[in-house]
C-alpha positions in Angstrom: 10.5 28.8 34.9 11.0 32.1 32.8 7.9 34.1 32.0 7.0 35.1 28.6 8.6 33.9 25.2 11.8 33.1 25.4 13.2 35.2 22.2 16.7 34.0 21.9 15.9 30.4 22.1 12.7 30.7 19.3 15.0 32.0 17.2 17.5 29.5 17.4 14.6 27.0 17.4 13.1 28.6 14.1 16.1 28.4 12.0 16.9 24.7 12.6 13.1 24.5 12.0 13.3 26.3 8.5 17.1 24.8 7.9 15.1 21.1 7.7 12.0 22.5 6.1 14.1 23.7 3.0 16.2 20.1 3.3 13.0 18.4 3.1 11.7 20.1 0.3 15.0 19.7 -1.3 15.0 16.0 -1.2 13.2 15.5 -3.9 15.5 16.5 -6.2 18.3 14.3 -3.7 19.2 12.1 -6.6 16.1 12.0 -7.9 15.0 8.5 -9.9 13.9 8.8 -13.6 10.4 7.3 -12.7 9.3 8.9 -9.3 5.5 7.6 -9.3 6.1 4.3 -7.5 5.9 3.4 -4.0 9.7 2.0 -4.4 10.4 5.6 -4.7 8.3 7.9 -2.7 8.0 5.5 0.3 11.2 3.5 0.2 14.0 6.0 -1.2 14.4 3.8 -4.2 15.7 1.0 -1.8 19.2 2.3 -2.2 20.1 3.8 0.7 23.8 2.8 1.6 25.3 2.0 5.5 25.8 5.8 6.3 22.6 7.2 5.2 20.2 4.1 6.4 22.3 4.3 10.4 20.9 7.7 10.3 17.1 7.2 8.9 16.8 4.0 11.6 18.6 6.3 14.4 15.9 8.8 13.4 13.3 6.8 13.0 13.9 4.6 16.3 15.2 7.3 18.6 12.4 9.8 18.7 11.1 12.6 20.4 9.5 9.7 22.7 13.2 9.1 23.3 14.3 12.7 24.0 11.2 13.9 26.3 8.9 10.6 27.0 12.4 8.5 28.6 14.0 10.9 31.1 10.4 12.1 31.8 9.4 8.3 33.1 12.4 8.5 35.4 11.9 12.0 36.6 7.9 10.7 37.3 8.9 7.3 38.9 12.4 6.6 39.2 14.5 4.0 37.7 11.6 1.8 36.2 11.8 4.3 33.1 14.9 2.9 32.5 13.7 0.0 30.6 14.0 1.2 27.4 17.9 0.6 28.0 17.9 -3.0 27.8 15.3 -3.3 25.3 17.3 -1.2 22.6 20.1 -3.8 23.6 18.2 -6.8 23.4 16.4 -5.7 20.1 20.0 -5.8 18.0 21.4 -9.6 18.2 17.2 -10.6 17.7 17.1 -8.3 14.6 20.4 -9.8 13.0 18.8 -12.8 12.8 15.8 -11.8 10.7 16.0 -8.6 9.3 18.5 -10.1 6.2 16.3 -12.2 5.6 13.4 -9.8 5.4 15.1 -7.5 3.3 16.0 -10.2 0.9 12.2 -11.8 0.6 11.1 -8.1 0.2 13.2 -7.0 -2.7 13.1 -10.4 -4.7 9.3 -9.7 -4.6 9.4 -5.9 -4.2 7.2 -6.7 -0.8 7.0 -2.9 0.4 5.3 -3.6 3.7 5.2 -6.4 6.1 1.6 -7.1 5.4 2.7 -7.8 1.7 5.3 -10.8 3.1 2.9 -12.1 5.2 0.2 -12.5 2.0 2.9 -14.1 0.2 4.2 -16.3 2.4 0.5 -17.4 3.9 -1.4 -17.0 1.2 -3.7 -15.2 3.4 -5.5 -11.7 2.4 -7.2 -12.1 5.7 -4.0 -12.4 7.8 -2.2 -9.8 5.8 -4.9 -7.1 6.6 -4.8 -7.6 10.4 -1.1 -6.7 10.2 -2.1 -4.2 8.3 -4.7 -2.7 10.1 -2.7 -3.7 13.5 0.3 -1.5 12.2 -1.8 1.2 11.0 -3.4 1.3 14.6 -0.1 1.0 16.5 1.3 3.8 14.6 -1.2 6.1 15.0 -0.4 6.9 19.5 3.2 6.6 18.1 3.1 10.0 15.7 1.0 11.6 18.1 3.6 10.9 21.0 5.8 13.1 18.4 3.7 16.0 18.0 3.5 16.1 22.0 7.3 16.5 22.0 6.6 19.8 19.5 4.3 21.2 21.8 5.9 20.5 25.2 9.0 22.6 23.4 6.6 25.2 22.6 5.0 25.4 25.6 8.2 26.0 27.9 9.2 28.8 25.0 6.2 30.5 25.6 4.7 29.9 22.2 1.2 30.2 21.9 0.3 31.7 25.2 -0.8 30.6 28.3 -4.0 28.7 29.0 -6.7 31.3 28.8 -5.1 32.1 25.6 -8.3 31.0 22.5 -7.2 27.4 21.3 -6.6 28.4 17.7 -4.1 30.9 18.9 -2.8 28.7 21.6 -2.3 25.6 18.6 -1.0 27.6 16.3 2.5 27.0 16.0 1.9 23.3 16.6 -0.7 23.6 13.4 2.1 25.6 11.5 4.9 22.8 12.1 2.1 20.2 11.2 1.5 21.3 7.5 5.0 22.0 7.3 5.8 18.1 7.9 3.0 17.0 6.4 3.9 19.5 3.1 7.4 18.0 2.7 6.9 14.8 3.5 3.7 14.6 0.9 6.5 16.2 -1.9 9.9 14.2 -1.0 8.6 11.2 0.5 11.3 9.2 2.3 13.9 10.6 1.7 13.5 14.1 3.2 13.4 12.3 6.6 16.5 10.4 5.4 18.3 13.7 4.6 16.6 15.7 7.9 17.9 13.0 10.1 21.7 14.2 9.6 21.0 17.3 11.1 18.7 16.0 13.8 21.0 13.0 15.1 23.6 15.6 14.8 21.8 18.3 17.3 21.1 15.4 19.7 24.4 13.7 20.3 25.9 17.6 20.9 22.9 18.4 23.2 23.3 15.3 25.2 27.4 15.6 25.1 27.0 19.2 26.7 24.2 18.2 29.1 25.7 15.4 30.8 28.8 17.4 31.7 27.9 21.1 32.1 24.3 20.8 34.1 26.1 17.9 36.6 28.7 20.9 37.5 26.1 23.7 38.1 24.0 21.1 40.2 27.3 20.3 42.2 28.0 16.6 40.8 26.1 13.1 40.0 26.3 12.5 44.2 24.0 15.5 44.4 22.1 14.4 41.6 21.3 11.0 43.1 20.9 12.4 46.9 18.4 14.7 45.7 16.2 12.3 43.2 16.3 9.5 46.3 15.1 12.0 48.7 12.7 12.9 46.1 11.2 9.8 44.6 10.7 8.9 48.7 8.3 11.1 49.1 4.6 9.9 49.3 2.2 10.7 45.9 -1.0 11.7 47.2 -2.7 10.4 44.5 -1.7 6.8 44.9 -0.8 7.2 48.7 2.7 5.3 47.5 6.1 6.6 47.6 6.7 8.8 44.1 9.3 6.2 42.8 12.7 4.5 43.6 15.9 5.1 42.5 16.7 1.0 42.1 13.6 -0.8 41.1 12.3 -2.9 44.2 11.8 -6.2 44.4 7.9 -6.5 43.7 8.5 -4.1 40.1 11.6 -6.6 38.9 9.2 -8.7 36.9 7.2 -5.7 35.2 10.8 -4.0 34.5 12.4 -7.4 32.9 9.1 -8.4 30.5 7.9 -4.7 29.9 12.4 -4.6 28.3 11.6 -8.1 26.9 8.2 -7.3 25.1 9.1 -3.7 23.7 12.9 -5.1 22.2 10.5 -8.1 20.4 7.9 -5.4 19.1 10.1 -2.6 18.4 11.0 -4.2 14.7 7.5 -5.0 14.0 6.1 -1.5 13.1 5.9 -0.6 10.0 8.1 2.4 10.3 11.0 0.3 11.5 10.6 -1.8 8.3 9.9 0.9 6.3 13.6 2.3 6.8 14.9 -1.4 6.7 13.5 -1.7 3.2 14.7 1.5 1.6 18.8 0.0 2.4 20.0 -1.5 -0.8 22.0 -4.5 0.1 21.5 -6.9 3.0 25.1 -6.4 4.3 23.8 -2.7 5.0 21.1 -4.1 7.5 23.7 -6.4 9.0 26.3 -3.6 9.5 23.2 -1.3 11.0 22.9 -4.0 13.6 26.2 -4.0 14.6 26.7 -0.2 14.8 23.5 0.9 16.4 23.8 0.1 19.9 25.6 3.4 19.4 22.6 4.9 20.0 21.6 2.7 23.0 25.0 4.9 24.6 23.3 8.0 24.1 19.7 6.4 25.4 21.6 5.5 28.7 23.3 8.9 28.9 19.8 10.7 28.1 17.7 8.9 30.7 20.2 10.5 33.7 18.3 14.0 32.6 15.4 12.5 34.3 17.3 12.6 37.7 18.9 15.9 36.9 15.3 17.7 36.7 14.7 16.2 40.2 17.9 18.0 41.1 17.5 21.1 39.4 14.2 21.5 41.0 11.7 21.3 38.2 8.2 21.4 39.4 5.5 20.6 36.1 2.4 19.1 36.2 2.7 17.5 32.9 6.3 14.9 33.1 6.4 15.7 29.1 7.9 19.0 30.2 10.3 18.1 32.5 13.4 17.8 30.3 12.2 21.2 27.9 12.1 22.8 31.3 15.3 21.8 32.3 16.9 22.9 29.6 15.9 26.3 29.4 16.6 26.7 33.3 20.3 25.4 33.0 21.6 26.6 29.6 22.1 29.8 28.4 19.1 31.3 26.1 21.0 30.4 22.6 21.7 26.8 23.4 18.6 26.2 25.1 17.3 27.2 21.1 19.5 24.3 19.9 18.2 21.7 22.5 14.9 22.6 21.7 15.5 22.6 18.0 17.2 18.7 18.8 13.7 17.4 20.1 11.6 19.2 17.5 13.5 17.9 14.6 13.7 14.9 16.5 9.8 14.6 16.2 9.3 15.4 12.6 11.8 12.6 11.2 9.7 9.9 13.0 6.7 11.4 12.6 7.4 11.3 8.6 8.7 7.7 8.5 5.4 6.7 10.5 3.1 8.7 8.7 4.5 6.8 4.9 4.7 3.6 6.8 0.9 3.8 7.7 0.1 5.1 4.6 1.8 1.8 2.6 0.2 -0.2 4.6 -3.0 1.3 3.7 -2.6 1.3 -0.2 -0.5 -2.2 -0.3 -2.7 -4.1 1.7 -6.2 -2.6 1.9 -6.5 0.1 -1.2 -4.8 -2.4 -3.7 -5.6 -5.9 -2.4 -9.8 -4.9 -1.4 -10.5 -1.7 -3.0 -8.7 -1.8 -6.6 -6.4 -4.6 -7.4 -5.7 -3.0 -10.9 -4.2 0.0 -9.5 -1.2 1.1 -11.5 2.1 2.2 -9.6 1.3 6.2 -10.3 -2.1 5.2 -8.3 -0.8 3.4 -5.2 1.6 6.8 -5.2 -0.9 9.0 -5.1 -3.2 7.0 -3.2 -0.3 6.8 -0.4 0.5 10.6 -0.1 -3.0 11.2 0.4 -3.3 8.9 3.4 -0.2 9.9 4.8 -1.9 13.1 5.1 -4.9 12.0 6.7 -3.1 9.4 9.3 -1.2 13.2 10.6 -4.8 14.6 10.7 -5.7 11.7 13.1 -2.6 12.0 14.9 -3.1 15.9 15.0 -6.5 15.8 16.4 -5.6 13.4 19.0 -2.8 16.2 20.6 -5.3 18.4 20.0 -8.3 16.9 21.8 -6.9 14.6 24.3 -5.0 14.9 27.8 -1.0 15.1 26.7 0.0 13.8 30.0 -1.6 10.1 29.2 0.0 10.1 25.6 2.7 7.9 26.3 0.3 5.3 27.9 -1.7 5.0 24.4 1.6 4.7 22.7 2.4 1.7 25.1 -0.9 0.6 23.9 0.4 0.7 20.3 3.3 -1.6 21.8 0.8 -4.4 23.4 -1.0 -4.6 19.4 2.0 -4.7 17.1 3.5 -7.3 19.2 0.8 -9.8 18.0 2.2 -9.9 14.4 5.2 -11.1 15.6 4.8 -14.7 14.9 3.0 -14.2 11.6 6.1 -12.1 10.4 9.3 -13.4 12.2 7.9 -16.7 12.3 7.2 -17.0 8.6 10.7 -15.8 7.8 11.9 -19.3 9.3 9.2 -21.7 8.8 5.8 -22.5 7.3 4.8 -24.8 10.2 1.7 -22.6 11.7 -1.2 -22.4 10.2 -2.4 -19.1 8.5 -5.8 -19.3 10.2 -4.1 -20.3 13.4 -2.3 -17.4 13.0 -5.1 -15.0 12.5 -7.0 -16.9 15.7 -4.0 -16.1 17.8 -3.5 -12.5 16.8 -7.3 -12.3 17.5 -6.8 -13.7 21.2 -3.7 -11.8 21.8 -5.2 -8.6 20.7 -8.6 -9.0 22.3 -6.8 -10.1 25.5 -4.6 -7.0 25.5 -6.4 -4.9 25.1 -9.2 -5.4 27.7 -6.3 -6.4 30.2 -5.1 -2.4 29.8 -8.5 -1.0 29.2 -8.8 -2.1 33.1 -5.9 -0.7 34.2 -6.3 2.5 36.2 -3.7 5.2 36.7 -3.7 8.5 38.7 -5.6 10.5 36.1 -7.8 8.0 33.9 -9.8 5.2 34.8 -9.0 3.2 31.8 -6.0 2.4 29.5 -3.7 3.8 32.9 -1.0 1.4 32.2 0.5 -1.2 30.3 1.0 -3.6 33.4 -0.9 -6.0 34.9 -1.0 -9.5 36.7 0.3 -12.1 35.2 -2.4 -14.8 35.0 -0.8 -17.7 36.6 1.9 -16.4 38.1 0.7 -13.7 40.4 3.4 -11.3 39.2 2.7 -7.8 37.7 4.3 -7.6 34.3 3.9 -6.4 30.9 0.7 -6.9 29.3 2.0 -7.1 25.6 4.0 -10.1 26.4 1.4 -11.9 28.6 -1.2 -11.3 25.5 2.1 -12.5 22.9 2.9 -15.4 25.2 -1.2 -16.5 25.0 -0.9 -15.6 21.3 1.6 -18.8 20.7 -0.3 -21.2 22.7 -3.4 -20.5 20.4 -1.6 -20.7 17.3 0.4 -23.7 18.0 -2.9 -25.2 19.3 -5.1 -24.4 16.8 -2.2 -25.0 13.9 -2.0 -28.9 15.2 -6.0 -29.0 14.9 -6.4 -27.5 11.7 -3.8 -29.9 10.4 -5.6 -32.7 11.7 -8.6 -31.7 9.8 -6.0 -30.9 6.7 -7.5 -27.7 6.3 -6.1 -25.5 3.5 -2.6 -24.0 3.9 -2.7 -21.2 0.7 -0.1 -21.1 -1.5 3.4 -20.0 -0.4 4.6 -17.6 -3.0 8.3 -17.5 -1.6 11.0 -20.0 -1.8 14.1 -21.2 0.6 16.7 -19.2 -1.8 14.3 -16.0 -1.7 15.7 -15.5 1.9 19.4 -15.1 1.6 19.0 -13.6 -1.9 21.6 -10.1 -2.6 21.5 -7.7 -5.0 23.3 -9.6 -8.3 22.1 -12.5 -7.4 19.3 -14.2 -10.3 15.8 -12.2 -9.9 16.6 -10.0 -7.0 15.3 -6.6 -7.9 17.7 -3.9 -8.7 16.7 -0.1 -8.1 18.3 3.0 -9.5 19.9 5.7 -8.6 22.0 4.8 -5.5 21.7 7.1 -2.8 24.4 7.2 0.3 27.9 5.3 0.4 28.0 1.8 1.3 30.8 2.2 3.5 
């Protein structure tokens, strides 16, 4: 580890940070609409992004600083179990190919801005809509915090802010500045800011991965030496757990955990509000369908990225916080100027999704709490103003988490968010294909899944914490260790089905469905589908 501030790397980092800051503010003028004071414009970019822009936006949205820092950090800490992120991003695309075009169509037909909007319209239940909205906001908060952890990891490795003995304000000042800039251009430009910045972010990430996967193995003696060093390191006993540190290949005991975590994560990914926000910003069904076929290119990048965890071990990287392993690897292995490029890729890789996530959470509050329960007669201008303000508050909450809690366990809270958001799957995806479920049954299943998932996760201890120490526990009735979120999801479905039979038997009121069968297959140009101007990006 190098002492002091890495001036060259910092200068390159600051250059790219200033570049995307300027782009963030200029995005407000990028194909400016005649009426900017609506959530369609501020929160969904005018629903007008083409295939090229949507691909970068979704990629910037889904492949975050968590991807760049936490996935290889998990492999650095525990071995191949951290590769679960690769199969789950492969599983997710055939899944979303079946339902995202339907969600796009019905949302554009009725002007839905959030998933909770659709749930309210489909099931005729503001209570169920409120549950989905609150779950989305709750699950998004630790996800935003994880992006800020990624920025802070880069700043720590560059030596910015001083050591642990430095006054907290001085130490955290660079992060506060980055947070302030992010908040300012998100408030000003809405979704157009991360959409424009995503071009820079993804270009940098692909460049850094391409160089790293060739350059670092050459310096370390090849992949044989890397895997050999990693295998030896994983065989060492961890004093905190009295077990081997990890494994180069998952053992039989970990296969259920690996498989259920991959499957559960695939089901949960596009339940997150930010994923749907980026989806609804596109201008046609065909844009969505094209993106589900070309987004797997990012999974190829993710597989290569994961190898960095093995490389960090082979390079002798020693850090207390695993989140620092990859930034430290870059500083030790790359020339200072290219380390700055890599740090910029991580930093911008945090800014883009953090902006989209805060917008998505703000839209949920505005449409499904403020408008539904507090001010039903709110004008589009009032909705936009409230959403802008709430987007700031969401970032403040995430920043407070980063500044006051142990950064080493940030990923555990993000995984807890995954447990929560998965419980909205029956109401959202189920509603896109059938209305057989009863709205009260869906609410009951959601409540049971949330309580079970949260309580079970609370009782999981980790090496550094007594509660919320992980996302896996024993599966009732099977005895294997598996992903808590998937177990809670299955329990959610069982309760929903049983309650649906019971409520239908007593003829409980089912609510009014404001959608029709044709809404789910409508495209731009069909009667009733909302048209938005101007067009942004290209369609091919």
